[in-house]
C-alpha positions as CSV (number, residue, x, y, z in Angstrom):
1,X,39.1,-31.7,41.5
2,X,41.5,-34.3,40.5
3,X,41.7,-36.7,37.5
4,X,41.0,-40.4,37.9
5,X,44.2,-42.6,38.8
6,X,44.1,-44.2,35.4
7,X,44.3,-40.8,33.5
8,X,47.7,-40.2,34.8
9,X,49.0,-43.0,32.6
10,X,47.8,-41.2,29.5
11,X,49.6,-38.3,27.6
12,X,48.4,-34.9,28.9
13,X,46.8,-33.9,25.6
14,X,44.7,-37.1,25.5
15,X,43.1,-36.8,29.0
16,X,39.5,-35.5,29.1
17,X,37.7,-34.7,32.5
18,X,34.8,-37.1,33.0
19,X,31.4,-35.7,31.9
20,X,30.1,-35.3,35.4
21,X,33.1,-33.1,36.3
22,X,32.6,-30.5,33.6
23,X,28.9,-30.5,32.2
24,X,25.7,-29.9,34.1
25,X,23.6,-33.0,33.4
26,X,20.2,-31.6,34.6
27,X,19.6,-28.9,32.0
28,X,15.9,-28.1,31.5
29,X,14.0,-26.4,28.8
30,X,16.2,-24.4,26.3
31,X,14.4,-21.1,27.4
32,X,15.0,-21.4,31.1
33,X,18.2,-20.6,33.0
34,X,19.4,-23.2,35.5
35,X,19.4,-22.7,39.3
36,X,22.3,-23.5,41.5
37,X,20.7,-26.8,42.6
38,X,20.2,-27.8,39.0
39,X,24.0,-27.9,38.5
40,X,25.8,-31.2,39.3
41,X,27.6,-31.4,42.6
42,X,31.0,-31.1,41.0
43,X,30.2,-27.6,39.9
44,X,29.1,-26.3,43.2
45,X,32.6,-25.8,44.8
46,X,34.1,-23.8,42.0
47,X,30.8,-21.7,41.5
48,X,30.6,-20.7,45.1
49,X,34.3,-20.1,45.5
50,X,34.5,-18.1,42.3
51,X,31.2,-16.2,42.2
52,X,30.8,-15.2,45.9
53,X,33.2,-13.8,48.6
54,X,33.5,-15.3,52.0
55,X,32.1,-12.0,53.3
56,X,29.0,-12.5,51.3
57,X,28.6,-16.2,52.5
58,X,29.2,-15.4,56.2
59,X,26.9,-12.4,56.4
60,X,24.1,-14.5,54.7
61,X,24.6,-17.4,56.9
62,X,24.5,-15.2,60.1
63,X,21.5,-13.2,59.0
64,X,19.4,-16.1,58.0
65,X,20.8,-18.5,60.8
66,X,21.5,-21.1,58.1
67,X,24.2,-23.3,59.9
68,X,24.4,-24.1,63.6
69,X,27.5,-22.6,65.2
70,X,28.4,-20.6,62.2
71,X,30.0,-18.0,64.2
72,X,32.8,-20.6,65.2
73,X,33.2,-21.9,61.7
74,X,36.4,-21.4,59.8
75,X,36.3,-20.1,56.2
76,X,36.9,-23.7,55.0
77,X,34.2,-25.2,57.1
78,X,31.7,-22.4,56.0
79,X,32.5,-23.0,52.3
80,X,32.1,-26.8,52.9
81,X,28.7,-26.4,54.5
82,X,27.4,-24.2,51.7
83,X,28.6,-26.8,49.0
84,X,27.0,-29.6,50.9
85,X,23.7,-27.7,50.9
86,X,23.6,-27.0,47.2
87,X,22.4,-30.5,46.2
88,X,18.8,-29.6,46.5
89,X,16.4,-26.7,46.9
90,X,16.5,-25.5,50.6
91,X,16.8,-22.2,52.6
92,X,20.6,-22.2,52.0
93,X,20.6,-22.9,48.3
94,X,17.7,-20.4,47.8
95,X,19.7,-17.8,49.6
96,X,22.8,-18.4,47.5
97,X,20.6,-18.4,44.4
98,X,19.2,-15.0,45.3
99,X,22.6,-13.7,46.2
100,X,24.2,-14.8,42.9
101,X,21.4,-13.4,40.8
102,X,21.5,-10.0,42.6
103,X,25.3,-9.7,42.6
104,X,25.9,-10.5,38.9
105,X,22.6,-9.1,37.5
106,X,24.3,-6.9,35.0
107,X,26.3,-9.7,33.5
108,X,23.2,-12.0,33.4
109,X,21.4,-9.3,31.2
110,X,24.3,-9.2,28.9
111,X,24.3,-13.0,28.6
112,X,20.5,-13.0,28.0
113,X,21.2,-11.1,24.7
114,X,23.4,-14.1,23.4
115,X,21.5,-16.6,21.3
116,X,24.3,-19.1,20.5
117,X,27.7,-20.4,21.6
118,X,29.6,-17.9,19.3
119,X,28.1,-14.9,21.1
120,X,28.5,-16.5,24.6
121,X,32.2,-17.3,23.8
122,X,32.7,-13.6,22.8
123,X,31.0,-12.5,26.0
124,X,33.3,-14.7,28.0
125,X,36.6,-13.4,26.2
126,X,35.4,-9.7,26.8
127,X,34.6,-10.5,30.5
128,X,38.0,-12.0,31.0
129,X,39.6,-9.0,29.5
130,X,37.5,-6.7,31.8
131,X,38.4,-8.7,34.9
132,X,34.6,-9.7,35.3
133,X,35.2,-13.4,35.5
134,X,32.9,-14.2,38.4
135,X,29.8,-12.7,36.9
136,X,30.4,-14.2,33.5
137,X,31.2,-17.6,35.0
138,X,27.7,-17.6,36.7
139,X,25.8,-16.1,33.8
140,X,27.3,-18.6,31.2
141,X,27.2,-21.7,33.4
142,X,23.4,-21.3,33.9
143,X,22.6,-20.1,30.3
144,X,20.2,-22.3,28.6
145,X,22.0,-22.0,25.3
146,X,25.5,-23.1,26.7
147,X,27.1,-25.9,24.7
148,X,29.4,-28.6,26.2
149,X,32.6,-27.3,24.3
150,X,32.4,-23.8,25.5
151,X,31.2,-25.1,29.0
152,X,34.3,-27.4,29.3
153,X,36.5,-24.4,28.2
154,X,35.2,-21.9,30.8
155,X,35.1,-24.5,33.6
156,X,38.7,-25.5,33.0
157,X,40.0,-21.9,32.8
158,X,38.4,-21.0,36.1
159,X,39.8,-24.2,37.6
160,X,43.3,-23.3,36.5
161,X,42.8,-19.7,37.7
162,X,42.3,-20.9,41.3
163,X,45.8,-22.5,41.1
164,X,47.4,-19.4,39.7
165,X,45.8,-17.3,42.4
166,X,47.2,-19.5,45.1
167,X,50.7,-19.3,43.8
168,X,50.3,-15.5,43.4
169,X,49.1,-15.1,47.0
170,X,52.3,-16.8,48.4
171,X,54.4,-14.3,46.4
172,X,52.3,-11.4,47.8
173,X,52.8,-12.6,51.3
174,X,56.6,-12.3,50.8
175,X,56.2,-8.8,49.4
176,X,53.9,-7.8,52.3
177,X,56.5,-9.0,54.9
178,X,59.3,-6.9,53.1
179,X,56.9,-3.8,53.0
180,X,56.1,-4.1,56.7
181,X,59.9,-4.1,57.5
182,X,60.3,-1.0,55.4
183,X,57.3,0.6,56.9
184,X,58.7,0.1,60.4
185,X,62.0,1.6,59.3
186,X,60.2,4.7,57.8
187,X,58.2,5.1,60.9
188,X,61.4,5.2,63.1
189,X,62.9,7.7,60.7
190,X,59.8,9.9,61.0
191,X,59.7,9.8,64.7
192,X,63.3,10.9,64.8
193,X,62.7,13.6,62.2
194,X,59.7,15.0,64.3
195,X,61.9,15.1,67.4
196,X,64.5,16.9,65.6
197,X,62.0,19.3,64.0
198,X,60.5,20.0,67.5
199,X,64.0,21.0,68.8
200,X,64.6,23.2,65.8
201,X,61.3,24.9,66.3
202,X,62.1,25.5,69.9
203,X,65.5,27.0,69.1
204,X,63.8,29.2,66.4
205,X,61.1,30.6,68.7
206,X,63.8,31.6,71.2
207,X,65.9,33.2,68.4
208,X,62.9,35.1,67.1
209,X,62.1,36.5,70.6
210,X,65.8,37.7,71.1
211,X,65.8,39.3,67.7
212,X,62.6,41.2,68.3
213,X,64.0,42.6,71.3
214,X,67.0,43.9,69.5
215,X,64.9,45.5,66.9
216,X,62.9,47.2,69.6
217,X,66.2,48.5,71.1
218,X,67.1,50.2,67.8
219,X,64.1,52.5,67.8
220,X,65.6,55.0,70.2
221,X,68.8,55.4,68.3
222,X,67.0,56.1,65.0
223,X,64.8,58.7,66.7
224,X,67.9,60.4,68.1
225,X,69.6,60.5,64.7
226,X,66.5,62.3,63.3
227,X,66.6,64.8,66.1
228,X,70.2,65.5,65.5
229,X,69.6,66.3,61.7
230,X,66.8,68.8,62.7
231,X,69.1,70.5,65.1
232,X,71.9,70.8,62.5
233,X,69.6,72.3,60.1
234,X,68.5,74.9,62.7
235,X,72.2,75.9,63.7
236,X,74.2,78.6,61.7
237,X,78.0,79.4,61.5
238,X,81.0,78.9,63.7
239,X,81.8,76.4,66.3
240,X,78.2,75.5,66.9
241,X,77.9,74.4,63.3
242,X,81.0,72.4,63.6
243,X,80.0,70.7,66.8
244,X,76.7,70.0,65.2
245,X,78.3,68.5,62.1
246,X,80.5,66.4,64.3
247,X,77.6,65.2,66.3
248,X,75.6,64.5,63.1
249,X,78.6,62.5,61.8
250,X,78.9,60.5,64.8
251,X,75.0,59.8,65.0
252,X,75.0,58.8,61.4
253,X,77.9,56.4,61.9
254,X,76.0,55.0,65.0
255,X,72.8,54.7,62.9
256,X,74.6,53.0,60.0
257,X,76.0,50.5,62.4
258,X,72.6,49.9,63.9
259,X,71.1,49.5,60.4
260,X,73.9,47.0,59.5
261,X,73.1,45.2,62.8
262,X,69.4,45.2,62.1
263,X,70.1,43.8,58.5
264,X,72.1,41.0,60.0
265,X,69.4,40.2,62.5
266,X,66.8,40.1,59.8
267,X,69.0,37.8,57.7
268,X,69.5,35.5,60.6
269,X,65.7,35.6,61.3
270,X,65.0,34.6,57.6
271,X,67.6,31.9,57.8
272,X,66.0,30.5,60.9
273,X,62.6,30.5,59.1
274,X,64.1,28.7,56.1
275,X,65.6,26.0,58.4
276,X,62.3,25.5,60.0
277,X,60.5,25.3,56.6
278,X,63.1,22.8,55.6
279,X,62.6,20.6,58.6
280,X,58.8,20.7,57.9
281,X,59.2,19.6,54.3
282,X,61.5,16.8,55.3
283,X,58.8,15.6,57.9
284,X,56.1,15.9,55.4
285,X,58.0,14.0,52.7
286,X,58.7,11.2,55.3
287,X,55.0,11.0,56.2
288,X,53.9,10.8,52.5
289,X,56.4,8.0,51.9
290,X,55.1,6.2,55.0
291,X,51.5,6.6,53.8
292,X,52.5,5.4,50.4
293,X,54.4,2.3,51.7
294,X,51.5,1.3,53.7
295,X,50.4,-2.2,52.4
296,X,46.8,-2.9,51.6
297,X,46.6,-6.5,50.7
298,X,43.5,-7.7,48.8
299,X,42.0,-11.2,49.3
300,X,42.2,-13.5,46.4
301,X,38.5,-13.9,46.2
302,X,37.9,-10.2,46.3
303,X,36.9,-8.5,43.0
304,X,37.4,-4.7,43.9
305,X,40.4,-2.4,43.8
306,X,42.6,-1.8,47.1
307,X,41.3,0.5,49.5
308,X,42.9,3.6,51.0
309,X,44.4,3.0,54.4
310,X,42.0,5.6,55.9
311,X,38.5,5.9,54.6
312,X,36.9,9.2,55.7
313,X,33.6,8.3,54.0
314,X,33.0,11.6,52.4
315,X,33.5,13.6,55.6
316,X,34.1,17.3,55.5
317,X,37.4,18.3,57.2
318,X,38.0,22.0,58.0
319,X,41.7,23.3,58.1
320,X,41.9,26.8,59.5
321,X,45.2,28.6,59.0
322,X,48.6,27.2,57.9
323,X,50.8,27.7,54.8
324,X,49.3,27.7,51.3
325,X,51.8,25.0,50.0
326,X,51.0,22.6,53.0
327,X,47.4,23.2,52.7
328,X,47.6,21.9,48.9
329,X,49.4,18.7,50.2
330,X,46.9,18.2,53.1
331,X,44.0,18.6,50.6
332,X,45.5,15.9,48.2
333,X,45.9,13.6,51.1
334,X,42.4,14.0,52.5
335,X,40.8,13.6,48.9
336,X,42.9,10.4,48.6
337,X,41.2,9.2,51.8
338,X,37.8,9.9,50.4
339,X,37.2,13.0,52.2
340,X,36.6,16.8,51.4
341,X,38.9,19.6,52.7
342,X,37.4,22.9,53.5
343,X,40.3,25.4,54.0
344,X,40.5,29.0,55.3
345,X,43.7,31.0,55.9
346,X,42.4,32.4,59.2
347,X,41.7,35.9,57.9
348,X,45.0,36.6,56.3
349,X,43.5,37.2,52.8
350,X,40.2,35.4,52.9
351,X,37.0,37.1,54.5
352,X,36.3,36.2,58.1
353,X,32.7,35.8,56.9
354,X,33.7,32.7,54.9
355,X,35.0,31.1,58.0
356,X,31.6,30.9,59.5
357,X,30.3,29.1,56.4
358,X,33.1,26.6,56.5
359,X,32.8,25.9,60.2
360,X,29.0,25.4,59.7
361,X,29.7,22.6,57.2
362,X,32.7,20.8,58.9
363,X,32.5,17.5,60.7
364,X,35.9,18.0,62.3
365,X,38.1,21.2,62.4
366,X,41.8,21.3,62.5
367,X,43.7,24.3,63.7
368,X,47.6,24.6,63.5
369,X,48.2,26.9,66.5
370,X,51.5,28.1,65.1
371,X,50.0,29.4,61.9
372,X,46.7,30.9,62.9
373,X,45.3,34.1,64.5
374,X,44.1,33.9,68.0
375,X,40.6,35.3,66.9
376,X,40.2,32.6,64.2
377,X,41.2,29.8,66.7
378,X,38.8,31.0,69.2
379,X,35.9,31.3,66.8
380,X,36.5,27.8,65.5
381,X,36.6,26.4,69.1
382,X,33.4,28.0,70.0
383,X,31.6,26.9,66.9
384,X,32.6,23.3,67.3
385,X,31.4,23.4,71.0
386,X,28.1,24.8,69.8
387,X,27.7,22.2,67.1
388,X,29.3,19.4,68.9
389,X,31.8,18.9,66.2
390,X,35.4,17.6,66.7
391,X,38.0,20.3,67.3
392,X,41.5,19.1,66.8
393,X,44.3,21.7,67.5
394,X,47.8,20.9,65.8
395,X,51.2,21.7,67.3
396,X,52.5,22.6,63.8
397,X,51.2,23.2,60.4
398,X,53.0,20.2,58.7
399,X,51.4,17.3,56.8
400,X,53.0,14.7,59.1
401,X,51.3,16.5,62.2
402,X,47.9,16.5,60.4
403,X,48.0,12.9,59.3
404,X,49.1,11.6,62.7
405,X,46.3,13.6,64.4
406,X,43.7,12.5,61.8
407,X,44.6,8.8,62.1
408,X,43.9,9.1,65.9
409,X,40.4,10.5,65.6
410,X,37.3,8.2,65.5
411,X,36.4,8.9,61.9
412,X,36.2,5.5,60.3
413,X,32.5,4.3,60.1
414,X,29.6,5.4,62.0
415,X,29.0,8.8,63.8
416,X,31.9,10.8,65.3
417,X,31.8,11.6,69.0
418,X,33.4,15.0,69.9
419,X,34.1,13.6,73.5
420,X,36.6,11.1,71.9
421,X,38.7,13.7,70.1
């Protein structure tokens, strides 16, 4: 809405919007609230744009068949069609009236307890502080006791808020572009880290196999040393004792050398496991940063908080096996995505009987094959096949592997189909 041409010749403080631009002129009895079609045409645009979302309007128009070709209308065309239809009582204006009354019923009840402009003005100030401007605007604009001074104030404040929101949206678009670039860079780093981790895990597995073979090779030498000690104890005097002592000394030296070698092999095995754990932690950290950097822009007309990038809609996710510290991070991630994690260590410390109860509740079952017993994995797989639940094996027990597999499953909205996993 713009001021008359002649108004631009006045000082800003002296210009007053024309009465038809700010004040509904068709007010009825003091005890009856106004309907949308009772408001002057100049109020329809700001009322619909402020108090209802485009999603509300489009769903209602499609459901009731209010406008011809509504599926092809742009948001601007749909808004204009609604505004044009509010001049009188008809199917479109009645639908909008019902939608407004239902959507803002709570604020309407609060406004009904106000008996004068002072109470209405306090309600408006409280609603602005609470971020409930759409409901308060509709409740006050249609209130039978709303005076012209307060009406002019709230109409003007909402009008200016639309300009501020437009300017803020342009700034948000620039921020989103920058975040998208950062997100792409983080994803590239994550892919590189995962490739490096796979190479590290392959080398670790080969080293573990080699070390285990060496440990097995030590067993005969340890048994031989024990037998020599027994022979020395049975021998008595002379050359036999000397020979036995010499043999014992040689055997002990060899055993000591083998123990030192075994200790070295064990240290190398621990170092390999630490390198693997560090690689997994780096990959998990990159995955968490990627998830935190994912932009979730909110339309200007929306009144709710930003959503999580992945909405599990309360689904129960079972995770069998893994490391305790990784399970804790996966639990936090699932809860942030509006899900519930049911974890079991695969029978390391927890009872196998608990596993059956968890599998019976789960919508989808994740099993990291590098950190779970064969028996637990087979039990989970069989239970999922019986219940037609999703079974999702993971190459590793890292958060990044879990998050990537979860994002690829058909879990957002509707029923899940095990055949799609």
